[in-house]
C-alpha positions in Angstrom: 0.1 0.0 0.2 2.8 2.4 0.6 4.3 2.0 -2.6 0.9 3.0 -4.1 0.7 6.1 -2.1 4.0 6.7 -2.9 3.3 6.7 -6.6 0.3 9.1 -6.0 2.6 12.1 -4.9 2.3 15.0 -7.0 -0.6 13.9 -9.4 -4.1 14.7 -9.8 -5.3 11.5 -8.2 -3.1 12.3 -5.4 -4.5 15.7 -4.9 -7.9 14.4 -4.8 -7.3 11.4 -2.3 -5.4 14.3 -0.2 -8.7 16.2 -0.1 -10.8 13.2 1.1 -8.4 12.5 3.6 -8.0 16.0 4.9 -12.2 16.0 5.2 -12.0 12.9 7.0 -9.3 14.0 9.5 -11.6 17.0 10.1 -14.7 14.9 11.0 -12.5 12.2 13.4 -10.4 15.3 14.8 -13.7 16.9 15.9 -14.9 13.6 17.5 -11.4 13.3 19.3 -11.7 16.7 20.9 -15.0 16.0 22.2 -13.7 12.9 23.9 -11.1 15.1 25.7 -13.9 17.4 26.5 -16.5 15.1 27.8 -17.0 13.3 31.2 -13.7 13.0 32.2 -11.1 15.3 33.3 -9.0 16.4 30.0 -5.7 15.4 31.3 -7.1 11.5 32.3 -8.8 11.6 29.1 -5.6 12.3 27.1 -3.5 9.9 29.0 -5.6 7.1 28.6 -5.7 7.9 24.7 -2.0 8.3 24.4 -1.5 5.3 26.4 -4.0 3.2 24.3 -2.5 4.3 21.0 0.9 3.7 22.1 0.4 0.2 23.2 -1.4 -0.8 20.2 1.4 1.1 17.7 4.3 -0.6 19.7 4.0 -4.3 17.9 3.2 -2.6 14.6 6.4 -0.3 14.7 9.0 -3.1 16.3 8.0 -5.9 13.7 5.6 -4.9 11.0 7.0 -1.8 9.3 10.3 -1.1 8.1 12.4 0.6 11.1 13.3 4.3 10.5 16.4 5.4 9.0 19.3 6.9 11.0 18.3 10.4 10.4 15.0 10.2 11.5 15.7 9.6 15.2 16.1 13.1 15.8 13.1 14.2 13.9 11.1 12.0 16.4 12.8 13.4 19.1 11.4 17.1 18.0 8.0 15.4 17.2 7.8 14.0 20.9 8.9 17.6 22.5 6.4 19.5 20.2 3.4 17.1 20.6 4.2 17.4 24.3 3.9 21.0 24.6 0.5 21.0 22.5 -1.2 18.4 24.6 -0.4 19.8 27.8 -1.6 23.3 26.7 -4.7 22.0 25.0 -5.8 20.3 28.2 -5.3 23.2 30.4 -7.4 25.0 27.6 -10.3 22.5 27.7 -10.1 22.4 31.2 -11.0 26.0 31.6 -13.3 26.7 28.9 -16.3 25.5 26.8 -15.6 23.2 24.1 -17.5 25.4 21.4 -15.3 28.5 22.4 -12.0 26.9 23.0 -12.0 24.3 19.7 -12.9 27.0 17.1 -10.0 29.3 18.5 -7.2 26.4 18.6 -8.4 25.1 15.1 -8.9 29.1 13.6 -5.3 30.2 14.5 -3.3 27.0 13.6 -4.0 26.7 9.8 -3.2 30.5 9.4 0.4 30.0 10.8 0.6 26.7 9.0 0.0 28.4 5.8 3.1 30.5 6.5 5.1 27.6 7.7 4.6 25.5 4.7 5.6 28.6 2.6 9.0 28.9 4.3 9.7 25.3 4.8 8.0 23.9 1.4 8.1 26.5 -0.7 4.2 26.6 -1.3 2.2 29.5 -2.2 -1.6 30.7 -2.3 -3.5 32.3 -5.1 -5.1 35.6 -4.4 -8.8 33.3 -4.4 -7.2 31.0 -2.1 -6.5 33.6 0.3 -9.9 34.8 0.2 -11.1 31.5 1.0 -8.7 31.5 4.0 -10.3 35.0 5.2 -13.7 33.3 4.7 -13.0 30.7 6.8 -11.2 32.4 9.5 -14.1 35.0 9.6 -16.5 31.7 10.1 -14.3 30.1 12.8 -13.4 33.2 14.8 -17.0 34.4 14.6 -18.4 30.9 15.7 -15.9 31.5 19.0 -17.1 34.9 19.4 -20.7 34.2 19.1 -20.5 30.9 21.7 -18.6 33.3 24.1 -21.2 36.1 23.9 -24.1 33.4 25.0 -21.9 31.4 27.5 -23.8 30.4 30.5 -20.9 28.5 32.2 -17.3 28.9 32.9 -16.9 32.3 32.2 -14.5 32.9 34.9 -11.7 30.9 33.4 -12.5 31.8 29.6 -10.2 34.5 29.4 -7.1 32.3 30.5 -8.9 29.6 28.4 -8.7 32.0 25.1 -5.0 32.6 25.7 -4.2 29.0 26.1 -6.3 28.3 22.9 -4.4 30.7 20.8 -1.0 29.2 22.2 -2.4 25.6 21.6 -3.1 27.0 18.0 0.4 27.9 17.6 1.5 24.4 18.4 -0.8 23.1 16.0 0.9 24.9 13.4 4.0 23.7 14.6 3.3 20.2 14.6 1.5 20.1 11.4 4.5 21.9 9.5 7.1 19.5 11.3 5.3 16.2 11.2 4.8 16.7 7.2 8.8 17.2 7.0 9.0 14.4 8.9 6.4 12.1 6.8 8.4 13.1 3.9 11.8 12.5 5.5 11.3 8.7 5.5 10.9 6.2 2.5 7.8 4.5 4.1 5.2 6.9 5.5 3.7 4.1 7.6 6.9 3.6 9.6 6.6 7.6 10.3 2.9 6.8 11.4 3.7 3.7 13.6 6.6 5.1 15.4 5.0 8.4 16.0 2.2 6.8 17.8 4.4 4.5 19.7 6.8 7.4 21.0 4.0 9.9 21.4 2.4 7.6 23.9 4.9 7.2 26.4 4.8 10.6 28.7 1.1 11.4 28.8 0.1 8.3 30.5 2.6 8.8 33.2 1.1 12.3 33.7 -2.3 11.2 33.9 -1.8 8.4 36.4 0.2 10.9 38.7 -3.1 13.1 38.5 -5.5 10.2 38.9 -3.7 9.1 42.1 -3.8 12.5 43.8 -7.4 12.8 43.1 -10.1 12.5 46.2 -12.5 11.0 44.2 -10.9 9.3 40.9 -13.2 8.2 38.3 -13.7 4.4 37.5 -11.0 3.3 35.4 -13.4 1.0 32.9 -15.2 3.9 31.3 -11.9 5.8 31.1 -10.0 3.2 29.3 -13.0 2.4 27.1 -12.7 6.4 26.2 -9.0 5.7 25.8 -9.7 2.9 23.5 -12.2 4.9 21.0 -10.0 7.9 21.0 -6.9 5.8 19.9 -9.0 4.7 17.0 -9.9 8.2 16.1 -6.4 9.3 16.6 -5.1 6.5 14.2 -7.4 7.6 11.4 -7.4 11.4 12.1 -3.8 11.8 12.2 -3.1 9.3 9.9 -5.5 10.9 7.5 -3.9 14.4 7.9 -0.5 13.2 7.6 -1.0 11.1 4.3 -2.4 14.1 3.0 0.4 16.5 3.6 2.6 13.7 2.0 0.3 13.5 -1.2 -0.3 17.2 -1.6 0.4 20.8 -0.3 0.5 21.1 3.6 -1.2 24.2 3.8 -4.4 23.4 2.1 -4.5 20.2 3.8 -4.5 22.1 7.0 -7.1 24.6 5.7 -9.5 21.8 4.9 -8.9 20.1 8.1 -10.1 22.9 9.7 -13.7 22.3 8.6 -13.4 20.3 11.9 -15.1 23.4 13.7 -18.3 22.4 11.7 -18.2 19.3 12.9 -17.4 20.0 16.2 -20.2 22.6 16.8 -22.4 19.8 15.7 -21.1 17.3 18.2 -21.5 20.2 21.0 -25.1 20.4 20.0 -26.0 16.7 19.5 -23.7 14.9 22.0 -22.6 17.5 24.5 -26.0 19.4 24.7 -24.8 23.0 23.9 -27.1 25.0 22.1 -27.1 25.8 18.7 -29.3 28.4 16.5 -29.6 29.9 13.2 -26.5 32.2 13.8 -24.3 29.4 14.5 -25.5 27.5 11.4 -24.9 30.6 9.2 -21.3 30.7 10.5 -20.5 27.2 10.3 -21.7 27.4 6.4 -19.2 30.3 6.1 -16.5 28.0 7.4 -17.6 25.3 5.0 -17.8 28.3 2.2 -14.3 29.1 2.8 -12.9 25.9 2.7 -14.4 25.4 -1.0 -13.1 28.6 -1.9 -9.4 27.5 -0.9 -10.1 24.4 -2.9 -11.3 25.7 -6.2 -9.0 28.5 -6.1 -5.9 26.5 -6.2 
């Protein structure tokens, strides 16, 4: 399968596959984010997810895919550090603010800086129409966050700090998207990068979650937490795997922009699953986000 994917790089078929992979990643990433904001503490949820996908990836990394080339080990070291900073900051943001406010800010900040990062690292460029699409999409994303903030009924006392953390998390999103795209292009087999990423990335957060769990006065039952971790691990595999393969097949900036339609899916999840209210104004803003993504794609 890896040979087939590599053969599609730089082709029209590869571009179309990257488009659908980015949209799939958007939906799955929204589901993944909602799992962290649900009934469990975000640190515990993230620890359970990371532990599960690390354990599941270990035999694949060690015995199935080709081992990484020597030059990949420093790259994996950078991946570990960047993703750890991202996850710690994201968990803090989710623990302080409403999902429908924090998530759009994170996802709106990330692609804007990713486009600039992809320009510097990969020499990519956007047309004028595509920049118009970026502006439309970001207006919808930040408009959604502002609207959710205006009508928020809970967690207002910690929301300002949550927004600052969300902006910082968005910068980490841009950093890891660009850096990971570089990493998956640096190895001959893209599945080598993915398997070793999940194995290495699953090492530290479970330790932090365990220490937090041990110090809780009323820790939650392990069964539901581990079940959430297993489901989250499956979402993580397909969400992260999809967007990474999309960045290898086609432009990093376009994939990052299309993934941010996850904000639309997140708003729907917030309404249907987390019981957060949605009205006609939110629907209009979600339509604006989708329109921006379409303009970016057509403008290319």
